[in-house]
N, C-alpha and C positions, 0 to 999 in steps of 0.2 A: 130325133135320135132313135135309131132302130134297135140295135142289139148291144150297143156299147155301155160303158159305165163311167160315170163322173164321180170323183171323190173331191169334195170341197173341204179344205182344212185351213187351220191357222199356222200349223207347224209341220206339215208334211208327214213323213214317216216316223217322226219321233215318238208318236203315241202308239202303244202296242196294238190297239185295235185296227189302226190304219195299216200298220206294217203287216199284220196277219191277214188282213183283207186282201192285200196285194199278193202275199204269199199263197193264200188259198186259191186265188183266181188263176195263178200261173203255175200251180203245183205240178200239173201234167204237161206243161209246155217245155219242150226240149231246148229251145233256143230263144228265150224271151229277149226283147230289145226295148230300150228306152232312150228317148231324146229329152235331155234336161235343158229346158229353155231358161237361159241365164239373163235375159235382157233387162229385167227389172232391177238387177243388181248393179247395172252399169257396164261400161266397156270391158271390165275384167271380172270374170265370175269370182264370187267370194266364197266364204267359208260355208255358207248354207248349201250352195250347189255342190261343193266338195263333199260335204256330209251326206247329201243325197246320193252322190255317186258311190260312196262307201256302203250306204245302206242297200242300194240296188245290187252291188257286187256281193254283198252278204246274202242276198236273195237268189244268187246264182244267175243273175241276168248276164247273158253272154255278150251283149253289146250295150254299152253305156256311153253315150255321146253328149257332149255339150254343144248347144246350138244357140247363137245370139242372133236374134232377128234383125238387129241393127246392122250387123256386118254380113249376115247371110240371109237376105230377104227372100231369096228364091231357093232356100234349102229344101231338099226333097225329104219330106217326112212320111212318105207313103209306106215305108217298109218297117215302121216302128209299131210295136204292140202297145207302148205307153208313151204318152206325152206328159211330161212332168214340168210344170211351170213354177219356177222359184219365185219367192216374194221379193219385195223391194219397192221401188217407186211405181205406183199404179199408173200414173199418167205417162211415164216413159214407156211402160210396157204396152199400154193401149195404143200409143202413137205408132210404135213400130209394128204392133200386131195389125194395125190397119194398113200400113204401107206395104206390108209383106203378104197381105191377104191371108193372114193366119187363121181366120175363121173358117175358110175353106178346108184347111188342113185338119182342123178339129172335127168338122162335120164328117169329113172323109174317114177319119180315125174311128169315130163312133159308128158310122154306117158299116164299117167292116168288123165291128165287134171289139174295138180296142178300148183302152182306158185312158181317161184324162184325169190327172191329179193336179189340182190347183193349190198353191200355198199362198195364203194371204192375198196379195195382188193378183196372183194367178187364179184365185177363186173369184175375186170381185169382177174381173173383166168379163166373165161369162154372163152376167146379169144385164138388165136393161139400162143401167146407169152406173158409172163409177164415182159419182159425186159423193157417195158415202165415204170414200177414201179421204177426201179433204174436209168434209163437213163434220165428220165424227172422229175419224182417226188422225186428222191433222197431217196428212200426207202432203208434202209441198208440190205444187203444180210445176211440172217440167214440160219441156218441148213446146212452150207457149200454147198448150192445148186449151181450147175454149169450148169444144164440143165433147161433152162427157158421156155421150151415148155409148153403152157397152156393146158387147158382141151379140147380145140377145139370144143366146143359146138356151138359157134357162129363164123362166118367167120371174123369179124372185131375185131380190138383191142380197147377195151374201154379205154378212158383216162379220169378218174374222176378228179374233182377239176380243170378242164380246165379254163384258163383265156387267154385273147389275148396275154399276156406276154409270154405264152408258145407256141405260134403259130410257131415260127421259129424252135423250138426244135421238135415240132410235125411233121412238114413237113420234117425235116431232118431224123427223125425216120422212117417215111413212105418210104422214098427213100432208106435208109440204109437196112431196113428189108423187103422191098417189101410188105408192108401191108397197109391196110386202117384203119385209126384211127377214132373212133366215139368219138367226143369231148363232154364231159358232164360237164357243169358248176355245181357249188354247188346248184344252183336254178333249175336245170333241171333233167329230167329222160328220159330214153328211154324204151319204151315198145315194146317187140317183141312177136308176137303171130300169129295166123293163118291169121290175116289180114295184116301182114307185120310188118313194123317198124315205130313207132310213137314217135316223140320227144315232151315231155311235158315241157312247159316253165312256 
């Protein structure tokens, strides 16, 4: 990642600090644009993607598009300032992210200074493995996926929806898979950019 920004969340823009981080970043941008990736929600985008659309419109984004990698695997994402990946089933999301070469779109976005916002599953897929989705968060395996390797864009494994009740499972997972988990409560977000990693509470 060169000049872009990654925001890892459990609940997207619903937390004020995340909303204002996006607002601040694009305050001087005349025509900001966002692609909302709805794939994890299933064939029809749901209420969470619709809520995200309303939030971006309130931030004066000029272009707010829904993109489903399942039905649009060759969608051109090169003209967007933000890629926002909604939550849902992590395994479904990763399967279609692979088949559509979504990783290349993310890397291109970050290289040109754009912003990636992950919500739950959208955060998890950036790490080295998505196994945390099933082993800790009880996300059902879809798409007959057996290879849980993530997109490996960030070194640690995000754990959205973290609560202290999950700590024992998180520690066991770290030992089992030899990874470091970034714990993200529903009220928190992690920003990764040229300045390093910052936890927003």
